[in-house]
C-alpha positions in Angstrom: -0.1 0.4 -0.2 1.5 3.1 -1.0 2.5 5.5 1.5 -0.2 8.8 2.4 1.4 11.8 3.2 -0.5 14.8 5.0 -1.6 17.8 1.9 0.3 20.3 4.1 2.8 22.2 1.5 4.8 24.4 3.3 6.4 27.1 0.9 9.0 30.4 0.8 12.5 30.5 1.2 14.3 27.8 2.0 15.9 28.0 5.3 16.8 25.7 8.2 13.1 26.2 10.4 10.6 25.7 7.2 12.7 22.9 5.6 12.7 20.5 9.2 8.5 21.9 9.1 8.4 19.9 5.9 10.5 17.3 7.1 8.2 16.8 10.2 5.2 17.1 7.8 6.7 14.5 5.1 7.0 17.6 2.9 9.0 19.4 1.3 9.0 23.8 0.2 7.8 25.1 -2.8 11.0 26.7 -4.2 10.6 30.4 -4.0 10.3 32.0 -7.5 12.9 34.9 -8.6 10.4 37.8 -9.6 12.3 40.5 -11.3 11.0 44.4 -10.1 11.7 48.0 -10.8 11.2 51.7 -10.1 12.0 54.9 -10.3 12.9 56.6 -13.8 11.5 55.6 -16.8 12.4 58.3 -19.7 14.0 55.3 -21.9 11.6 52.3 -20.9 14.8 51.1 -18.8 12.2 49.7 -16.1 10.8 47.1 -18.5 7.5 47.7 -18.4 6.4 48.7 -21.6 6.0 51.8 -21.1 8.4 55.0 -20.0 5.9 56.1 -17.2 7.4 57.0 -13.7 7.2 54.9 -10.8 8.2 55.6 -7.1 6.6 52.1 -6.1 8.4 48.6 -7.2 6.7 47.2 -9.7 6.9 43.3 -11.4 9.0 42.9 -14.7 6.4 41.0 -16.9 5.0 37.5 -15.7 8.1 35.6 -15.6 10.1 34.2 -12.8 13.1 33.2 -14.3 15.5 36.1 -13.6 18.6 35.4 -12.1 21.5 37.7 -12.8 21.5 41.6 -13.9 23.0 44.8 -14.4 22.7 47.8 -16.0 24.3 51.2 -17.8 22.8 54.6 -17.2 19.6 53.3 -18.7 19.7 50.4 -19.7 19.2 46.5 -18.2 21.1 43.2 -19.3 19.6 40.2 -17.3 20.1 36.4 -17.6 17.1 34.0 -17.2 17.8 30.2 -15.2 18.0 28.5 -18.4 21.2 30.9 -19.6 19.1 33.0 -21.9 20.0 36.6 -22.5 17.9 39.7 -22.1 18.0 43.3 -22.2 16.0 46.3 -22.7 16.2 50.1 -22.5 18.3 53.2 -24.0 20.2 51.8 -27.3 21.5 54.6 -29.4 25.5 52.9 -29.1 24.2 49.6 -29.6 24.4 48.4 -26.0 21.9 46.3 -26.3 23.2 44.0 -28.0 20.3 43.5 -30.5 22.0 44.4 -33.4 20.5 48.2 -33.9 19.9 51.0 -32.0 16.8 50.8 -31.5 15.6 51.5 -27.9 12.9 49.1 -26.2 10.8 49.4 -23.1 10.3 45.4 -22.6 12.6 42.5 -22.5 14.1 41.0 -25.9 16.4 38.3 -25.9 20.3 38.8 -27.1 20.8 35.9 -29.6 19.6 32.4 -28.9 22.3 31.4 -26.7 21.8 30.2 -23.9 25.4 30.1 -21.8 25.8 33.0 -20.5 26.6 33.1 -16.9 27.0 36.6 -15.8 26.6 40.3 -17.3 28.0 44.1 -16.3 27.7 47.1 -17.5 29.2 50.6 -17.8 27.9 53.8 -19.1 27.0 53.0 -22.3 29.0 49.5 -22.7 27.6 46.4 -22.0 30.0 42.9 -20.8 28.8 39.3 -20.2 30.7 35.9 -19.2 29.8 33.0 -21.2 29.7 29.7 -18.6 32.8 28.8 -20.8 34.9 31.7 -19.2 35.0 33.5 -22.4 33.8 37.3 -22.2 31.9 39.5 -24.2 31.4 43.3 -25.2 29.1 45.5 -27.5 27.8 48.7 -27.2 29.9 52.2 -27.1 33.6 51.7 -27.3 35.1 55.1 -28.1 37.7 54.7 -25.6 38.5 51.1 -26.2 36.3 50.0 -23.6 35.0 47.3 -25.3 38.6 45.6 -25.1 38.3 44.4 -28.7 41.6 46.0 -29.4 40.0 49.0 -31.5 37.4 51.6 -31.2 34.7 50.6 -33.4 31.0 50.5 -31.7 29.6 46.9 -31.7 25.8 46.2 -31.4 26.1 42.9 -30.9 28.2 40.5 -29.0 32.3 40.5 -29.6 34.4 38.4 -28.0 37.5 39.8 -25.9 40.1 38.0 -27.0 40.2 34.3 -26.9 41.0 33.1 -23.0 38.1 31.4 -21.4 39.2 32.3 -18.0 37.4 35.1 -17.4 35.6 35.0 -13.7 33.9 38.7 -13.2 33.7 42.0 -13.8 32.7 45.7 -13.7 33.0 48.5 -15.3 33.0 52.7 -15.0 32.7 55.5 -17.5 34.1 54.4 -20.3 36.6 52.0 -19.1 36.3 48.1 -17.5 38.0 46.2 -15.6 37.8 41.8 -14.9 39.3 39.2 -12.7 40.2 35.9 -14.2 39.9 32.3 -12.4 43.8 32.3 -11.6 43.2 35.5 -9.6 44.9 38.2 -11.8 43.3 41.5 -12.0 42.9 43.3 -15.8 41.5 46.7 -16.9 41.6 48.6 -20.8 39.9 51.6 -21.9 39.7 55.4 -20.3 42.8 55.7 -18.1 42.9 59.9 -17.5 42.5 60.0 -14.5 44.2 56.7 -13.2 41.3 54.3 -13.1 42.9 51.3 -14.6 45.7 51.4 -12.0 48.3 50.0 -14.3 50.4 52.9 -12.4 50.3 55.6 -15.5 47.3 57.2 -17.6 47.8 55.3 -20.4 44.4 54.6 -23.1 44.5 50.6 -23.9 41.7 48.9 -26.1 42.8 45.0 -24.5 42.9 43.8 -21.2 46.5 44.9 -19.9 47.2 43.4 -16.4 47.3 45.2 -13.7 50.0 44.7 -11.1 51.4 40.8 -11.2 49.1 39.6 -7.7 47.2 36.5 -8.7 44.8 36.9 -5.1 42.5 39.6 -6.3 38.6 37.9 -5.2 35.9 41.0 -6.4 36.3 44.5 -7.8 33.4 47.5 -8.1 33.4 50.7 -9.8 32.9 54.3 -9.9 32.6 56.2 -12.3 36.5 56.9 -12.5 37.5 54.5 -9.1 37.7 51.2 -8.5 37.1 49.4 -5.0 38.8 45.8 -4.6 38.8 42.7 -2.3 41.5 40.6 -2.5 41.1 36.6 -0.8 43.2 37.9 2.3 39.9 40.2 3.1 41.8 43.3 2.4 40.5 46.3 0.8 42.3 48.2 -2.0 41.1 51.3 -4.5 42.7 53.4 -7.0 41.7 56.3 -9.6 40.2 59.9 -9.1 39.9 61.0 -5.8 38.7 64.1 -6.0 36.4 64.1 -2.7 38.3 61.3 -0.9 36.3 58.5 -3.1 39.8 56.3 -2.8 39.0 56.0 1.4 42.7 56.9 2.3 42.3 60.1 4.1 43.0 62.7 1.2 42.2 63.8 -2.2 45.5 62.9 -4.1 44.6 60.5 -7.5 46.5 57.1 -7.3 47.0 55.2 -10.6 47.8 51.9 -8.9 45.8 49.9 -6.2 46.4 51.2 -2.4 45.0 49.6 0.7 42.6 51.3 2.5 44.1 50.7 6.0 45.0 47.9 7.2 42.3 45.3 8.6 41.5 41.9 6.8 37.8 41.2 7.4 36.5 42.9 3.9 33.7 41.1 2.6 31.7 42.9 -0.1 32.0 46.3 -2.1 30.4 48.4 -4.5 31.0 52.1 -6.5 28.5 52.9 -9.0 27.8 54.6 -12.1 27.8 58.3 -11.8 29.0 58.6 -8.0 31.7 59.4 -6.6 31.0 57.5 -3.4 32.0 54.0 -2.5 30.7 51.4 -0.2 32.4 48.5 2.0 30.9 45.8 3.9 32.4 43.7 6.8 32.6 40.0 7.7 30.7 40.9 10.2 27.7 42.7 8.5 28.3 46.1 9.2 28.6 49.0 6.2 30.8 51.6 6.0 30.9 54.2 3.2 32.9 57.4 2.3 33.2 60.0 -1.0 30.9 62.3 -2.2 27.3 63.1 0.2 25.9 64.5 -1.7 22.1 63.6 -1.7 22.4 62.0 1.4 23.7 59.0 -0.5 26.1 57.8 2.2 23.6 56.9 4.6 25.5 59.2 7.6 22.5 61.3 7.9 23.9 64.0 6.1 25.5 65.5 3.1 28.9 65.5 4.2 32.0 64.2 1.9 34.3 62.2 3.8 37.8 61.0 2.7 38.0 57.5 5.4 35.5 54.8 5.9 32.7 55.9 8.0 30.3 53.1 9.6 26.4 54.0 8.5 24.1 53.4 11.7 25.4 50.1 14.1 23.4 47.9 12.5 25.8 44.2 11.5 23.2 42.8 9.3 24.1 44.2 5.7 24.7 41.8 3.1 24.7 43.6 -0.5 25.1 46.9 -2.0 24.9 48.9 -5.0 25.1 53.0 -5.3 24.5 55.7 -8.1 23.5 59.1 -7.2 21.0 57.1 -5.1 22.0 53.9 -2.5 19.9 50.7 -2.3 20.6 47.6 0.2 19.8 44.2 1.1 20.1 43.1 5.2 20.6 39.7 6.0 17.2 38.8 7.1 15.7 39.7 3.2 14.8 43.5 3.1 15.5 46.4 1.3 16.8 49.6 2.0 17.5 52.6 0.1 18.5 56.0 1.0 20.0 59.7 -1.3 18.3 61.4 -4.1 14.6 60.0 -4.8 13.4 62.9 -7.3 12.8 60.2 -9.9 10.4 58.0 -6.9 14.0 55.7 -6.9 14.2 55.2 -3.6 10.8 53.2 -3.8 9.1 54.8 -1.1 6.2 55.8 -3.3 7.2 59.4 -3.2 10.0 61.8 -4.4 11.6 62.4 -1.0 15.3 62.6 -0.4 16.3 60.4 2.6 19.9 60.9 4.2 19.6 57.8 6.4 18.0 54.3 5.4 14.8 53.4 4.7 13.1 50.2 4.0 11.4 49.5 0.8 8.4 48.0 1.4 7.9 45.0 4.0 9.5 41.6 1.9 11.6 39.9 3.6 12.6 37.9 0.5 15.2 40.3 -1.5 17.9 38.6 -3.2 19.5 41.1 -5.5 19.8 44.4 -6.1 20.7 47.6 -9.1 20.9 50.9 -8.9 21.1 52.8 -12.8 21.5 56.2 -12.2 17.8 57.0 -11.0 16.6 53.7 -11.4 16.6 50.8 -9.2 15.8 47.1 -10.1 16.0 43.9 -7.4 15.4 40.2 -7.5 12.7 39.1 -4.7 11.7 35.7 -3.9 8.0 35.3 -3.3 
């Protein structure tokens, strides 16, 4: 006789308590569905909602629940689904959507037909992606060689950067990009007028050039012209433009090579953000720090003051992820979403256009898992 299990079905985010309850009831939790939501400015359709209306509260992008990873430029979005397909929407005058044209779209459009895309990152008007085979691809604006293809030709479809299959992750700023290989080496290319490539000079490169000789780089993030990176030993490093102290080194001196910020070895996550001269980092204990430009209150310190050294945002130790532009959004370990800074376009998701200089919770959901800020637009994935 077959075993008859109770009909109780447990749902929600997979946690130990829900797993225990499921086992006790003889059922398994229903896997949470990753919904993509967007809000804020939408002048080029960058919200992906099929219109150009602004929204000051999160709105779901389509009916699909298969979004995996996403990133953006100033006014465009790149996204990868769980099936490995690549999608884009928004502003497209330089072909940054990768669709073979320069038409802007207000709804997601698939880029090609491949199903082996792994991750994406966006520059100002340029786009980048890494496939599951470790190859790096780029398209869009290329006036400073920021696509890394050895020239300054614009591309409206993905073009492979070199022939290597060892790319792991990357980030991009205003007309320049950096990436880390699987062997822990750091590479950069594009605009370098302010030392943002970290190559100890101000020479532009249209192909990837190695930054130093170290093999222990873990992650990297970019602002407009500055980079913030973490090594495998937990140390935090920065380089590039530093007019308002965004390098966190206690001064406003430009650095064209990586310089360590302090001496701590417990940094876990860093963020710069397009259109910003602010920087952020989270420690392994969950505390959040910010520095650089405090305009619009985007440092989250309750004021609009500039700081050239890291300052802790509040006293909480449950911060998990953060993304920044002229406003800032962050996720806590409890799955709640918070935002602060410039709010004129509704980008803070508060249902208004107010500015806030301290973190304010966005809605009441406790299932946010990813966050990305564009110039004045926000997108996030919530598991529901």
